[in-house]
C-alpha positions as CSV (number, residue, x, y, z in Angstrom):
1,M,0.0,0.0,0.0
2,T,1.4,3.4,-1.0
3,K,1.1,6.8,0.6
4,S,-1.6,7.6,-1.9
5,D,-3.6,4.6,-0.7
6,I,-3.4,5.9,2.9
7,V,-4.7,9.3,1.8
8,R,-7.5,7.6,-0.1
9,R,-8.8,6.0,3.0
10,V,-9.1,9.3,4.9
11,T,-12.6,10.3,3.8
12,L,-16.1,10.8,4.9
13,A,-19.0,9.4,3.0
14,T,-21.5,12.2,2.5
15,D,-22.9,15.3,4.1
16,T,-26.2,13.6,4.7
17,A,-24.5,11.4,7.2
18,I,-23.5,14.4,9.3
19,D,-25.6,15.6,12.1
20,G,-25.3,19.4,12.2
21,G,-26.5,19.5,15.8
22,A,-23.4,17.6,16.8
23,N,-21.2,20.6,16.0
24,D,-20.6,22.8,18.9
25,G,-18.8,25.6,17.1
26,K,-15.4,24.3,18.1
27,E,-15.0,21.2,15.9
28,R,-15.3,21.8,12.2
29,L,-15.7,18.1,11.2
30,V,-17.7,15.4,12.9
31,V,-15.2,12.7,11.9
32,P,-11.8,14.3,11.0
33,P,-9.5,11.9,13.0
34,T,-6.4,11.1,11.0
35,P,-4.2,8.0,11.4
36,V,-2.7,9.5,14.5
37,A,-5.8,8.1,16.3
38,S,-4.5,4.6,15.7
39,M,-1.3,5.3,17.5
40,A,-2.7,5.0,21.0
41,I,-5.7,3.6,22.7
42,P,-8.3,6.5,22.8
43,Q,-9.1,7.8,26.3
44,T,-12.7,7.0,27.0
45,P,-14.5,7.6,30.3
46,H,-13.6,4.0,31.2
47,M,-9.9,4.3,30.8
48,S,-6.9,5.3,32.8
49,A,-3.9,7.3,31.7
50,T,-1.2,5.0,33.2
51,R,1.3,3.5,30.8
52,S,2.1,0.1,32.4
53,L,1.6,-2.9,30.0
54,P,-1.1,-4.7,32.1
55,T,-3.0,-1.5,32.5
56,V,-2.8,-0.8,28.7
57,V,-4.1,-4.3,28.0
58,A,-6.9,-4.0,30.6
59,S,-7.8,-0.5,29.2
60,F,-8.0,-1.8,25.7
61,C,-10.4,-4.6,26.8
62,L,-12.5,-2.0,28.6
63,W,-12.4,0.3,25.6
64,F,-13.5,-2.5,23.2
65,G,-16.2,-3.6,25.6
66,H,-17.4,0.0,25.7
67,L,-17.6,0.0,21.9
68,R,-19.5,-3.3,21.9
69,D,-22.0,-2.1,24.4
70,V,-22.6,1.2,22.5
71,F,-22.5,0.1,18.8
72,G,-23.1,-3.6,18.9
73,L,-20.8,-6.5,18.1
74,Q,-22.3,-7.1,14.6
75,F,-21.6,-3.5,13.5
76,L,-18.0,-3.6,14.8
77,V,-17.3,-6.9,13.0
78,L,-18.7,-5.6,9.7
79,V,-16.8,-2.3,9.9
80,S,-13.6,-3.9,11.1
81,M,-13.7,-6.5,8.3
82,V,-14.2,-3.9,5.6
83,Y,-11.2,-1.9,6.7
84,F,-9.1,-5.0,7.3
85,V,-9.8,-6.0,3.7
86,Q,-8.7,-2.6,2.6
87,G,-5.4,-3.0,4.4
88,F,-5.1,-6.6,3.3
89,G,-5.2,-5.5,-0.3
90,S,-1.4,-5.5,-0.1
91,F,-1.6,-9.3,-0.1
92,S,-2.6,-9.4,-3.7
93,G,-1.0,-6.2,-4.8
94,L,2.4,-7.8,-5.2
95,S,0.9,-10.6,-7.2
96,V,-0.7,-8.1,-9.6
97,S,2.7,-6.6,-10.4
98,F,4.3,-10.0,-10.9
99,L,1.3,-11.1,-13.0
100,M,1.8,-8.2,-15.4
101,K,5.5,-8.7,-15.5
102,D,6.0,-12.5,-15.7
103,T,2.7,-13.8,-17.0
104,M,1.6,-11.1,-19.5
105,H,5.1,-9.9,-20.2
106,L,4.0,-6.3,-20.1
107,Q,6.5,-3.4,-20.2
108,P,6.8,-1.3,-17.0
109,V,5.1,1.7,-18.7
110,E,2.1,-0.5,-19.6
111,S,1.9,-1.9,-16.1
112,Q,1.9,1.6,-14.6
113,A,-0.8,2.9,-17.0
114,I,-3.0,-0.1,-16.1
115,L,-2.7,0.4,-12.3
116,T,-3.2,4.1,-12.6
117,T,-6.4,3.6,-14.6
118,A,-7.6,0.9,-12.2
119,A,-7.3,3.4,-9.3
120,F,-9.7,5.9,-10.9
121,P,-12.7,4.9,-8.7
122,W,-11.0,6.5,-5.7
123,S,-11.2,9.9,-7.6
124,I,-15.0,9.8,-7.8
125,K,-15.9,8.7,-4.3
126,P,-18.2,11.7,-3.7
127,L,-20.4,10.5,-6.5
128,F,-20.8,7.1,-4.7
129,G,-21.9,8.9,-1.5
130,I,-24.4,11.1,-3.3
131,L,-25.7,8.0,-5.2
132,S,-26.2,5.9,-2.1
133,D,-27.9,8.7,-0.2
134,S,-30.3,9.9,-2.9
135,L,-31.1,6.6,-4.8
136,P,-32.2,3.6,-2.6
137,L,-31.5,0.3,-4.3
138,C,-34.0,-2.5,-3.7
139,G,-35.4,-0.4,-0.8
140,Y,-32.0,0.1,1.0
141,R,-29.5,3.0,0.9
142,R,-26.6,1.0,2.3
143,K,-27.2,-2.7,2.4
144,S,-28.0,-3.3,-1.3
145,Y,-25.0,-1.3,-2.5
146,L,-22.7,-3.1,-0.1
147,I,-23.9,-6.5,-1.2
148,G,-23.8,-5.7,-4.9
149,I,-20.4,-4.1,-4.9
150,N,-18.7,-6.8,-2.9
151,L,-20.2,-9.5,-5.1
152,L,-18.6,-7.7,-8.0
153,G,-15.3,-7.4,-6.1
154,C,-15.3,-11.1,-5.2
155,L,-16.0,-12.2,-8.8
156,A,-13.4,-9.8,-10.3
157,T,-10.7,-10.9,-7.8
158,F,-11.4,-14.6,-8.5
159,L,-11.3,-14.1,-12.3
160,L,-7.8,-12.6,-12.0
161,H,-6.6,-16.1,-11.4
162,D,-7.5,-17.0,-15.0
163,V,-5.3,-14.3,-16.5
164,S,-2.7,-15.7,-18.9
165,A,-0.2,-14.5,-21.5
166,G,-3.0,-14.4,-24.0
167,T,-5.3,-12.2,-21.9
168,S,-6.0,-8.8,-23.4
169,V,-4.8,-5.7,-21.6
170,S,-8.3,-4.3,-21.6
171,R,-9.7,-7.3,-19.8
172,L,-7.1,-7.1,-17.1
173,T,-7.7,-3.4,-16.7
174,I,-11.5,-4.0,-16.3
175,L,-11.0,-6.7,-13.7
176,L,-8.6,-4.5,-11.7
177,L,-10.9,-1.5,-12.1
178,C,-13.8,-3.6,-10.7
179,T,-11.7,-4.7,-7.7
180,R,-10.8,-1.1,-6.9
181,L,-14.4,0.0,-7.5
182,A,-15.6,-2.5,-4.9
183,T,-13.0,-1.3,-2.4
184,A,-13.7,2.4,-2.9
185,M,-17.5,2.2,-2.8
186,S,-17.4,-0.1,0.2
187,D,-15.3,2.5,1.9
188,V,-18.0,5.1,1.1
189,I,-20.8,3.0,2.4
190,I,-19.0,2.0,5.6
191,D,-17.9,5.5,6.3
192,A,-21.5,6.6,6.1
193,L,-22.5,4.0,8.6
194,V,-19.6,4.9,10.9
195,V,-20.7,8.6,10.8
196,E,-24.3,7.7,11.5
197,R,-23.6,5.2,14.2
198,A,-21.1,7.5,15.9
199,R,-24.0,9.7,17.1
200,L,-24.9,7.1,19.6
201,D,-21.9,8.4,21.6
202,P,-21.7,12.1,20.8
203,L,-18.7,12.6,23.1
204,N,-16.2,9.8,21.9
205,G,-18.0,7.9,19.2
206,A,-16.4,9.4,16.2
207,N,-12.8,9.2,17.6
208,D,-13.3,5.7,18.9
209,L,-14.6,4.3,15.7
210,Q,-12.0,6.0,13.6
211,S,-9.3,4.7,15.9
212,L,-10.7,1.2,15.5
213,T,-10.9,1.4,11.7
214,W,-7.3,2.8,11.3
215,S,-5.9,0.2,13.7
216,V,-7.6,-2.7,11.9
217,M,-6.5,-1.4,8.5
218,A,-2.9,-1.1,9.7
219,V,-3.0,-4.6,11.0
220,G,-4.5,-5.8,7.7
221,G,-1.8,-4.0,5.7
222,I,1.1,-5.3,7.7
223,L,-0.2,-8.9,7.7
224,G,-1.0,-8.7,4.0
225,S,2.5,-7.4,3.1
226,L,4.2,-10.0,5.3
227,L,2.2,-12.8,3.6
228,A,2.4,-11.4,0.1
229,G,6.0,-12.3,-0.5
230,P,6.0,-16.0,0.5
231,A,2.6,-16.5,-1.1
232,T,3.6,-15.0,-4.4
233,S,6.9,-16.9,-4.4
234,H,5.7,-20.3,-3.4
235,L,2.0,-20.4,-4.5
236,G,2.2,-18.1,-7.5
237,P,0.0,-15.1,-8.4
238,H,-2.9,-17.2,-9.6
239,T,-3.4,-19.0,-6.4
240,V,-3.0,-15.8,-4.4
241,F,-6.0,-14.3,-6.3
242,I,-8.1,-17.2,-5.3
243,L,-7.2,-16.7,-1.7
244,A,-7.6,-13.0,-1.9
245,A,-11.2,-13.4,-3.2
246,I,-12.1,-14.8,0.2
247,A,-11.9,-11.4,1.8
248,P,-14.7,-9.7,-0.2
249,C,-16.7,-12.9,0.2
250,I,-16.6,-12.5,4.0
251,V,-17.7,-8.8,3.7
252,L,-20.5,-10.0,1.3
253,A,-21.7,-12.5,3.9
254,L,-21.7,-10.0,6.7
255,A,-23.5,-7.5,4.5
256,T,-26.4,-9.9,3.9
257,L,-26.9,-10.1,7.7
258,M,-26.9,-6.4,8.0
259,Q,-30.1,-4.8,9.4
260,E,-31.4,-1.6,7.8
261,D,-34.7,0.1,7.7
262,R,-36.3,0.0,4.2
263,C,-36.4,3.2,2.3
264,D,-38.6,2.5,-0.7
265,R,-38.8,6.1,-1.8
266,L,-37.7,9.6,-0.8
267,A,-39.9,12.7,-0.4
268,R,-37.7,14.4,-2.9
269,G,-36.4,12.9,-6.1
270,C,-32.8,11.6,-6.6
271,S,-32.0,14.3,-9.2
272,T,-33.3,17.0,-6.8
273,L,-31.2,15.9,-3.9
274,A,-28.1,15.4,-6.1
275,S,-28.6,18.8,-7.7
276,E,-28.8,20.6,-4.4
277,Q,-25.6,19.0,-3.1
278,V,-23.7,19.8,-6.3
279,K,-24.8,23.4,-6.1
280,L,-23.8,23.8,-2.5
281,V,-20.3,22.3,-3.2
282,W,-19.8,24.6,-6.2
283,T,-20.8,27.6,-4.1
284,T,-18.3,26.6,-1.4
285,L,-15.5,26.1,-3.9
286,K,-15.7,29.8,-4.9
287,V,-14.4,30.8,-1.4
288,P,-10.8,32.1,-2.1
289,V,-9.1,30.3,0.8
290,I,-10.8,27.0,-0.3
291,W,-10.2,27.0,-4.1
292,K,-6.6,28.2,-3.6
293,S,-5.9,25.3,-1.2
294,V,-7.6,22.9,-3.6
295,V,-5.4,24.0,-6.5
296,F,-2.2,23.7,-4.4
297,M,-3.1,20.2,-3.2
298,F,-3.7,19.1,-6.8
299,V,-0.6,20.7,-8.3
300,S,1.7,19.6,-5.6
301,Q,1.3,15.9,-6.5
302,A,0.2,16.1,-10.2
303,C,3.3,17.9,-11.3
304,T,5.6,15.1,-9.9
305,P,5.8,12.0,-12.1
306,S,5.4,8.7,-10.4
307,F,7.5,5.6,-11.3
308,D,6.1,3.0,-9.0
309,Q,5.9,0.1,-11.5
310,I,9.2,1.1,-13.3
311,Q,10.9,0.9,-9.9
312,F,9.3,-2.4,-9.3
313,Y,10.6,-3.8,-12.5
314,Y,14.1,-2.4,-11.8
315,A,14.1,-4.0,-8.3
316,V,13.2,-7.4,-9.6
317,E,15.3,-7.4,-12.9
318,V,18.4,-5.5,-11.8
319,L,18.5,-5.6,-8.0
320,K,17.2,-9.2,-8.0
321,F,15.0,-8.6,-5.0
322,S,12.8,-11.6,-4.1
323,P,9.0,-11.3,-3.5
324,E,9.7,-12.0,0.2
325,F,12.0,-9.0,0.5
326,L,9.6,-6.8,-1.4
327,G,6.7,-7.9,0.9
328,N,8.8,-7.2,4.0
329,V,9.6,-3.7,2.7
330,G,5.9,-3.1,2.2
331,A,5.2,-4.2,5.8
332,L,7.9,-1.9,7.1
333,G,6.4,0.9,5.1
334,F,3.3,0.8,7.4
335,V,5.6,0.9,10.4
336,F,7.5,3.9,9.0
337,L,4.2,5.5,8.2
338,L,3.1,5.3,11.8
339,V,6.5,6.6,12.9
340,G,6.0,9.6,10.6
341,T,2.7,10.2,12.3
342,L,4.3,10.2,15.7
343,V,7.0,12.6,14.6
344,Y,4.5,15.0,13.2
345,N,2.3,14.8,16.3
346,A,5.3,15.3,18.6
347,W,7.1,18.2,16.9
348,F,5.4,19.6,13.9
349,K,1.6,19.8,14.5
350,V,1.8,23.4,15.7
351,M,3.9,24.6,12.8
352,P,2.1,26.7,10.2
353,F,1.1,24.9,7.0
354,R,3.5,26.8,4.8
355,A,6.5,26.3,7.0
356,I,6.2,22.6,7.5
357,L,5.3,21.9,3.9
358,M,8.2,23.9,2.6
359,R,10.7,22.0,4.8
360,A,9.1,18.6,4.2
361,Q,8.9,19.1,0.4
362,I,12.6,20.0,0.2
363,C,13.5,16.9,2.3
364,L,11.4,14.7,0.1
365,A,13.2,16.0,-3.0
366,V,16.6,15.2,-1.3
367,V,15.4,11.7,-0.5
368,S,14.1,11.3,-4.0
369,V,17.4,12.3,-5.7
370,S,19.3,9.9,-3.5
371,E,17.8,7.1,-5.6
372,V,20.2,8.1,-8.3
373,L,22.9,6.5,-6.3
374,L,21.0,3.2,-6.5
375,V,20.3,3.2,-10.2
376,T,23.8,4.2,-11.0
377,R,25.1,1.5,-8.6
378,S,27.1,4.1,-6.7
379,N,25.7,2.8,-3.4
380,I,27.9,-0.4,-3.9
381,K,31.0,1.7,-4.3
382,M,30.0,3.5,-1.1
383,G,29.7,0.1,0.7
384,I,26.0,0.2,1.1
385,S,24.1,-2.9,-0.1
386,D,21.1,-2.6,-2.3
387,G,18.8,-4.1,0.4
388,W,19.9,-1.7,3.1
389,F,19.8,1.3,0.7
390,V,16.2,0.5,-0.2
391,L,15.2,0.1,3.4
392,L,16.8,3.4,4.5
393,E,15.3,5.2,1.5
394,S,11.9,3.7,2.3
395,M,12.1,4.7,5.9
396,F,13.0,8.3,5.3
397,G,10.6,8.6,2.4
398,E,7.6,7.4,4.4
399,V,8.4,9.5,7.4
400,V,8.9,12.7,5.3
401,G,5.9,11.8,3.2
402,R,3.8,11.6,6.3
403,L,5.1,15.1,7.4
404,I,3.5,16.3,4.1
405,G,0.4,14.2,4.3
406,M,-0.6,15.0,7.9
407,P,-0.8,18.8,7.6
408,V,-2.7,18.4,4.3
409,L,-5.3,16.2,6.0
410,V,-5.6,18.7,8.9
411,L,-6.0,21.5,6.4
412,C,-8.7,19.6,4.5
413,A,-10.6,19.2,7.8
414,K,-10.4,22.9,8.5
415,L,-11.6,23.8,5.0
416,C,-14.9,21.8,5.3
417,P,-17.9,24.1,5.9
418,R,-20.4,23.3,8.6
419,G,-23.2,21.2,7.3
420,I,-21.6,19.7,4.2
421,E,-18.5,18.3,5.9
422,G,-18.9,14.8,4.6
423,T,-19.3,15.5,0.9
424,F,-16.7,18.3,0.9
425,F,-14.1,16.3,2.7
426,A,-14.7,13.4,0.3
427,L,-14.3,15.9,-2.5
428,L,-11.0,17.1,-1.2
429,M,-9.8,13.6,-1.0
430,A,-11.0,12.9,-4.5
431,N,-9.1,15.9,-5.7
432,M,-5.9,14.5,-4.2
433,N,-6.6,11.0,-5.6
434,L,-7.1,12.5,-9.0
435,S,-3.7,14.2,-8.7
436,Y,-2.1,10.8,-8.0
437,T,-3.7,9.6,-11.2
438,V,-2.3,12.4,-13.2
439,S,1.1,11.7,-11.5
440,G,0.9,8.1,-12.6
441,Y,0.2,8.9,-16.2
442,W,2.8,11.6,-16.2
443,G,5.4,9.1,-15.0
444,A,4.4,6.5,-17.6
445,I,4.6,9.1,-20.4
446,L,8.0,10.4,-19.3
447,A,9.4,6.9,-18.9
448,D,8.2,6.0,-22.4
449,W,9.7,9.2,-23.8
450,L,13.1,8.3,-22.2
451,G,12.9,4.8,-23.7
452,I,12.8,3.1,-20.3
453,A,11.6,-0.5,-20.7
454,S,12.3,-3.9,-19.3
455,Q,16.0,-4.5,-19.1
456,K,16.6,-1.0,-20.4
457,Y,17.2,1.4,-17.5
458,D,20.1,3.4,-18.8
459,L,18.2,6.7,-18.5
460,L,16.3,5.9,-15.3
461,W,18.6,8.2,-13.4
462,V,17.5,11.0,-15.7
463,A,13.8,10.3,-14.9
464,I,14.7,10.4,-11.1
465,L,16.4,13.7,-11.5
466,I,13.4,15.1,-13.3
467,R,11.1,13.8,-10.6
468,S,13.2,15.2,-7.9
469,S,13.3,18.6,-9.6
470,M,9.6,18.6,-10.1
471,M,9.2,18.0,-6.3
472,L,10.4,21.5,-5.8
473,L,7.8,23.1,-8.1
474,P,5.1,23.1,-5.4
475,L,7.3,25.5,-3.4
476,G,6.2,28.2,-5.9
477,F,2.6,27.6,-5.0
478,L,2.9,27.8,-1.2
479,W,1.5,31.3,-1.3
480,M,-1.9,29.8,-2.1
481,L,-2.1,28.1,1.3
482,P,-3.4,30.1,4.2
483,D,-0.8,31.5,6.6
484,H,-3.3,31.2,9.5
485,D,-6.0,28.8,10.7
486,P,-8.6,29.1,7.9
487,A,-11.5,27.7,10.0
488,D,-12.9,31.1,11.0
489,E,-12.6,32.4,7.4
490,V,-14.5,29.4,6.0
491,E,-17.1,29.8,8.7
492,V,-17.8,33.4,7.8
493,A,-17.8,32.8,4.1
494,T,-20.2,29.8,4.3
495,R,-22.4,30.8,7.3
496,H,-25.5,30.9,5.1
497,T,-25.0,27.5,3.6
498,V,-28.1,25.3,4.0
499,V,-27.7,21.5,4.0
500,P,-29.9,19.3,1.8
501,A,-30.5,16.1,3.7
502,T,-32.1,12.9,2.6
503,D,-35.4,12.3,4.3
504,D,-34.2,9.4,6.3
505,A,-30.6,10.1,6.8
506,T,-30.8,11.2,10.4
507,I,-30.8,8.6,13.2
508,N,-32.9,9.8,16.1
509,D,-33.7,8.4,19.5
510,D,-36.8,6.6,18.1
511,D,-35.2,4.6,15.4
512,E,-31.6,4.0,16.4
513,A,-32.1,0.3,15.7
514,G,-32.3,1.0,12.0
515,M,-28.7,0.3,10.9
516,L,-27.1,-2.7,12.5
517,G,-28.5,-4.5,15.4
518,D,-30.5,-3.6,18.5
519,K,-31.1,-0.2,19.7
520,K,-28.6,1.2,22.3
521,Q,-29.9,3.8,24.6
522,R,-27.7,6.9,25.2
523,S,-27.9,6.2,28.9
524,D,-25.9,3.0,28.3
525,V,-22.9,5.0,27.2
């Protein structure tokens, strides 16, 4: 899982899942917690602040028991499984790369273009939220979509095992696109359920559920990466896809058991609800501090070419890295990602946006240009083995990348106007995901222009120098970011915004049993 995958996960489903009454004027977003929430057990009323191991274990048990009592075990299992599957996607990710390289004998540029295209559903997530909110399917706004999309994901993942040298590129692209579509839309649906269910505990519900989901996803990512190497090496990619298809099947089974009140029709039509939401978002985007930040977030990544698949081919063909080693590097990437989150939270979270992004962007360019030493084999002359060099580069790259990602996520949360937090936050994440898509295509075009292909990496160092230079380009756009906390400015500019809500989107005290399981009284919290 790459840094872009982590960013993709940080999203809310839709504004109709937000309870405006839950905002007290201090918090701008009902569910803005970032991965830092997964770094420690959240402090609920049941927990102690002591740090001894037995106390931590006991506190965790009390915390999880608190979640079970408030939200219900069935809901927690479903939510945890969906996010575990997202993280566990790293299990089959390595096999996809080897499938394109060794089975279909595709060039690295082709592989990168395919994976970039397959990731497109993450760029249109707000549409999924609007669709599920305004157009019930078979009488349900969540359950039917979750069942249908995971059925598609299970089938597409299973069919990947049948890919051979004669399989067309278009068929492979469609199968991968379907698997990503299943993951992205499941994320939207479950995020909506998390936001709605969090109202049962107005004080800690949002933070607790986000902590749980990020923790489970991190566990799934680490486990998937550790298993990916041995499974790909000893079982082969085709068998890996059969095993990977089990994960969406489990989500599918849990979705069929999900309880949700029927919603056969809405008082307002689908087109009316969707039109109102689009108009509100468009009006919000006209606020200067918002559109300038959106432009910066897009340009900062889109201008930098990405060479993920080209580097994978180089690692296998030239550096002779085994699948096991590549899987272990992926697992350590999650660990380094969490370390970066800790570093940001400890020393950089109070630093202004412009200051931290300027320093981190320069550091990232330095880390990037260091790869020239690897592709020119200068690291061997320096006495640094290829394995150690890649591990060190991955460590610094993930940590510095997190120092860029965290303030961007915080800024996104502060830019969300009251009332349409969900849809607008998802839109900001979609904007960033679209920039990663542009970056992927830009890297494929540049590599093709330089003549980089399988076993032909003579000019790879030039591509890396261009990428490193382009990483400095966002420094010229830093002026577009606010030099202060933009929350008050956004509040003033959007104070007259009115939220269009679906007729049954709000969970109240009389129908809290509607989503998943038995009703839990607020007095039980």
